[in-house]
Backbone as CSV, one residue per row, in Angstrom:
resi,resn,N_x,N_y,N_z,CA_x,CA_y,CA_z,C_x,C_y,C_z
1,MET,-38.535,-29.003,8.346,-37.731,-27.958,9.034,-35.851,-28.708,8.562
2,GLU,-35.380,-27.913,8.243,-34.008,-28.476,7.299,-32.877,-29.094,8.280
3,PRO,-32.398,-30.127,7.880,-31.544,-30.308,8.794,-30.234,-29.265,8.779
4,GLU,-29.652,-29.111,10.411,-28.521,-28.087,10.421,-27.611,-28.685,9.556
5,THR,-27.350,-28.883,9.453,-25.878,-29.573,8.334,-26.432,-28.749,7.041
6,ASP,-27.884,-28.465,6.372,-28.180,-28.180,5.269,-28.338,-26.850,5.343
7,ARG,-28.852,-25.856,6.472,-29.297,-25.230,6.871,-27.967,-23.807,5.323
8,ILE,-28.786,-22.929,4.963,-27.728,-21.446,4.761,-27.776,-20.523,5.569
9,TYR,-27.149,-19.677,5.920,-27.260,-18.610,6.927,-26.742,-17.300,6.154
10,ASP,-28.033,-16.095,6.814,-27.373,-14.723,5.776,-25.851,-14.192,6.990
11,ILE,-25.454,-13.432,6.263,-24.324,-12.384,6.843,-24.738,-11.720,7.751
12,GLY,-25.989,-11.683,8.358,-26.212,-11.170,10.012,-26.415,-12.059,10.216
13,GLU,-26.477,-13.251,10.379,-27.585,-14.460,11.655,-25.650,-14.818,11.947
14,VAL,-24.658,-15.171,10.629,-23.520,-15.641,11.266,-23.101,-14.540,12.190
15,ALA,-22.549,-13.390,12.130,-22.473,-12.408,12.578,-22.561,-12.118,14.531
16,GLU,-24.051,-12.353,14.570,-24.820,-12.774,15.614,-24.249,-13.646,16.089
17,ILE,-24.562,-14.849,15.114,-23.817,-16.254,15.595,-22.422,-15.954,16.413
18,VAL,-21.153,-15.472,15.190,-20.033,-15.075,16.210,-19.722,-14.207,17.271
19,GLY,-20.790,-13.630,17.562,-21.024,-11.736,18.032,-19.323,-11.152,17.298
20,VAL,-19.876,-10.836,16.174,-19.231,-9.630,15.787,-19.907,-9.226,14.540
21,ASP,-19.385,-7.912,14.474,-20.449,-7.023,13.646,-20.142,-7.826,12.100
22,VAL,-21.351,-7.246,11.425,-21.301,-8.025,9.444,-19.280,-7.477,9.130
23,SER,-19.496,-6.142,8.780,-18.510,-5.723,8.615,-16.733,-6.380,8.809
24,THR,-17.309,-7.001,9.787,-15.535,-7.855,10.752,-16.311,-8.921,9.864
25,ILE,-17.176,-10.217,8.923,-17.160,-11.360,8.472,-17.263,-11.037,7.326
26,ARG,-17.938,-9.893,7.121,-16.934,-9.042,5.331,-15.151,-9.396,5.338
27,TYR,-15.099,-8.862,6.098,-13.997,-8.131,6.100,-12.391,-9.591,6.060
28,TRP,-13.397,-11.125,6.945,-12.775,-11.885,7.069,-13.377,-13.340,5.932
29,THR,-13.976,-12.712,5.691,-14.420,-13.329,3.935,-13.783,-13.303,3.128
30,ASN,-13.336,-12.534,2.892,-12.442,-11.603,1.761,-11.281,-12.102,1.735
31,GLU,-11.141,-11.863,3.082,-8.728,-12.913,3.584,-9.074,-14.862,3.597
32,ALA,-10.371,-15.415,3.856,-10.924,-16.566,3.671,-10.517,-17.264,2.355
33,GLU,-10.978,-16.483,1.804,-11.292,-16.684,0.544,-9.835,-16.175,-0.238
34,ASN,-8.589,-15.940,-0.407,-7.693,-15.810,-0.487,-7.566,-17.332,-0.660
35,TYR,-7.856,-17.594,1.327,-6.581,-18.598,1.700,-7.581,-20.219,1.021
36,LYS,-8.907,-19.883,0.248,-9.669,-21.551,0.234,-10.368,-21.857,0.785
37,ILE,-10.442,-21.117,2.457,-11.327,-21.529,3.489,-12.438,-21.369,3.817
38,VAL,-13.089,-20.152,3.015,-14.538,-20.004,2.880,-14.836,-19.717,1.840
39,SER,-16.043,-20.156,1.218,-16.471,-19.885,0.080,-18.229,-19.289,-0.188
40,PRO,-18.334,-18.809,0.486,-19.719,-17.804,0.119,-20.580,-17.967,-0.895
41,ILE,-21.794,-18.216,-0.814,-22.676,-18.464,-1.726,-23.439,-16.905,-1.700
42,ARG,-23.187,-16.854,-2.986,-23.976,-15.569,-3.789,-24.833,-15.539,-4.079
43,ASN,-26.085,-14.973,-3.499,-27.559,-14.533,-4.321,-27.620,-14.459,-5.391
44,ALA,-28.728,-14.012,-6.061,-28.678,-12.682,-7.634,-28.706,-11.827,-7.079
45,LYS,-28.931,-11.222,-5.811,-28.371,-9.751,-5.552,-26.747,-9.514,-4.697
46,GLY,-26.510,-10.566,-4.574,-24.515,-10.855,-4.918,-24.730,-10.571,-3.210
47,ASN,-25.554,-11.014,-2.389,-25.500,-11.030,-0.914,-24.222,-12.175,-0.725
48,ARG,-24.149,-12.537,0.183,-23.157,-12.974,0.770,-24.088,-14.725,2.303
49,ARG,-23.770,-15.605,1.593,-24.637,-16.487,2.434,-23.867,-17.704,2.912
50,PHE,-23.958,-18.344,3.680,-22.724,-19.336,4.004,-23.127,-20.813,5.051
51,THR,-22.306,-21.641,4.361,-23.025,-23.005,5.339,-22.629,-22.864,6.784
52,MET,-23.164,-23.815,6.774,-22.807,-24.150,8.224,-21.037,-24.566,8.965
53,TYR,-20.465,-24.671,7.777,-18.931,-25.330,7.893,-17.851,-23.538,7.186
54,ASP,-19.164,-22.788,7.096,-18.258,-21.341,6.923,-19.025,-20.762,8.577
55,LYS,-19.846,-20.705,8.922,-20.162,-20.218,10.216,-19.636,-21.186,11.463
56,ASP,-18.750,-22.307,11.449,-18.315,-23.053,12.250,-16.321,-22.740,11.873
57,THR,-16.066,-22.371,10.496,-14.634,-21.574,10.897,-14.466,-19.843,11.198
58,PHE,-15.672,-19.651,10.711,-15.866,-18.166,11.709,-16.075,-18.326,12.749
59,LYS,-16.430,-19.193,13.240,-16.321,-18.936,15.263,-14.982,-19.955,15.234
60,ILE,-14.133,-20.316,14.871,-13.059,-20.204,15.264,-12.217,-18.915,14.693
61,MET,-12.259,-18.693,13.692,-11.805,-17.500,13.665,-12.014,-16.177,14.961
62,TYR,-12.975,-15.987,15.365,-13.081,-15.522,16.392,-12.599,-15.661,17.579
63,ASN,-12.327,-17.391,18.047,-11.607,-17.491,18.645,-9.957,-17.415,18.587
64,LEU,-9.651,-17.767,17.332,-8.176,-17.167,17.386,-7.755,-16.067,17.328
65,VAL,-8.682,-15.334,16.561,-8.136,-13.692,16.342,-8.531,-12.745,17.642
66,LYS,-9.780,-12.926,18.279,-10.058,-12.577,18.932,-9.793,-12.193,20.755
67,GLU,-9.967,-14.126,20.686,-9.302,-14.215,22.432,-7.723,-14.629,22.070
68,ARG,-7.634,-15.201,21.333,-6.173,-15.857,21.432,-4.842,-14.739,20.550
69,ARG,-5.398,-13.905,20.175,-4.687,-13.269,20.215,-3.164,-13.706,18.560
70,TYR,-4.492,-13.844,17.471,-3.524,-14.106,16.445,-4.056,-12.983,15.573
71,THR,-3.010,-12.555,14.364,-3.848,-12.047,13.263,-4.493,-12.543,12.287
72,VAL,-5.081,-12.123,11.584,-6.537,-12.523,10.900,-5.501,-14.334,9.930
73,GLN,-4.288,-13.319,8.974,-3.775,-14.343,8.250,-3.058,-15.329,9.633
74,GLY,-2.916,-15.151,10.427,-2.088,-16.407,11.446,-3.107,-17.370,11.444
75,ALA,-4.628,-16.844,11.984,-5.298,-17.204,11.814,-6.198,-18.532,10.960
76,LEU,-5.704,-17.830,9.432,-6.686,-18.741,8.647,-5.279,-19.701,8.099
77,GLN,-4.077,-19.428,8.791,-3.448,-20.680,8.136,-3.141,-21.099,9.369
78,ARG,-3.263,-20.999,10.606,-3.588,-22.195,11.719,-4.892,-23.126,11.101
79,ILE,-5.781,-22.344,10.736,-7.039,-23.307,10.111,-6.885,-24.156,9.062
80,ARG,-6.254,-23.076,7.861,-5.882,-24.384,6.512,-4.699,-25.245,7.460
81,ASP,-3.952,-25.437,8.059,-3.568,-26.784,8.646,-3.388,-27.488,9.698
82,ASN,-4.516,-26.732,10.554,-5.293,-27.562,11.837,-6.415,-27.568,11.716
83,ARG,-7.569,-27.606,10.900,-8.705,-27.482,11.090,-9.442,-28.239,12.151
84,ASP,-8.856,-29.723,12.260,-9.690,-30.295,12.973,-9.308,-29.899,14.400
85,GLU,-8.595,-29.943,14.890,-7.948,-29.413,16.285,-8.516,-28.356,16.593
86,GLU,-8.347,-27.277,15.919,-9.192,-25.771,16.361,-10.584,-26.082,16.321
87,ILE,-11.385,-26.944,15.641,-12.950,-27.161,15.721,-12.769,-27.699,17.233
88,ARG,-11.990,-28.331,17.555,-12.099,-29.425,19.333,-11.310,-27.916,20.091
89,ASN,-10.551,-27.479,20.117,-10.261,-26.023,20.414,-11.465,-24.890,20.712
90,ALA,-12.593,-25.127,19.953,-12.797,-23.576,19.905,-14.353,-24.351,21.138
91,GLU,-14.938,-25.793,20.695,-15.429,-26.443,21.106,-15.384,-26.960,22.271
92,VAL,-13.960,-26.142,22.920,-13.654,-26.372,24.795,-14.134,-25.507,25.474
93,VAL,-13.281,-24.463,24.881,-13.859,-22.567,24.853,-15.210,-22.882,25.337
94,GLU,-16.437,-22.829,24.554,-17.045,-22.684,24.329,-17.809,-23.572,25.252
95,LYS,-17.884,-24.660,26.185,-17.928,-25.346,26.971,-17.393,-24.342,27.961
96,LEU,-16.525,-24.122,28.602,-15.562,-24.047,29.232,-16.388,-22.528,30.076
97,GLN,-16.806,-22.117,28.678,-17.416,-20.531,29.071,-19.099,-20.513,29.206
98,LYS,-19.789,-22.026,29.395,-20.976,-21.747,29.547,-20.756,-21.941,31.243
99,ILE,-19.921,-23.065,31.160,-19.749,-23.520,32.572,-18.871,-22.463,33.489
100,LYS,-18.565,-20.888,33.322,-17.515,-20.153,33.844,-19.330,-19.311,34.281
101,SER,-20.069,-19.386,33.391,-20.991,-18.306,33.481,-22.517,-18.669,34.224
102,LEU,-22.317,-20.837,34.278,-23.183,-20.960,35.703,-22.845,-20.920,37.221
103,LEU,-20.989,-20.722,37.165,-20.534,-20.998,38.079,-20.847,-19.393,38.972
104,LEU,-21.494,-18.283,37.952,-20.940,-17.187,38.370,-22.088,-16.807,39.013
105,GLU,-23.631,-17.640,38.201,-24.883,-17.775,38.769,-24.641,-18.276,39.783
106,VAL,-24.746,-19.482,40.522,-24.531,-19.925,41.300,-23.992,-18.962,42.460
107,LYS,-22.591,-18.438,42.123,-22.185,-18.234,43.100,-22.733,-16.428,43.647
108,THR,-24.019,-15.718,42.749,-24.560,-14.718,42.470,-26.180,-15.219,43.605
109,LYS,-26.182,-16.615,43.235,-27.172,-17.038,44.091,-26.656,-17.546,45.981
110,ILE,-25.580,-17.492,46.027,-25.429,-17.867,47.443,-24.803,-16.677,47.738
111,GLU,-24.396,-15.569,47.282,-24.220,-14.189,48.068,-25.411,-13.631,49.068
């Protein structure tokens, strides 16, 4: 089994992990390539393939665009300027969402 850091993801896998449509990943990829933030690997058929770094970038994009209401360009600028901070923010949000889910589950069992 390949280590997680070496894993290559198809566009459909990335879309499912991030929680958006494939078309959204395509659009974000086109925009992110202009900022030199994402560089998909293309196979012989021209299909986009993504590294773990790219996948994590899209998770940050999701947080900024869908939850914090940044524009795509504003989110890309933020990632380019403060990637490490945004990674930490996205990790915190993900952990808080898991805690919320667990608390709602406990609440349901109590009632």
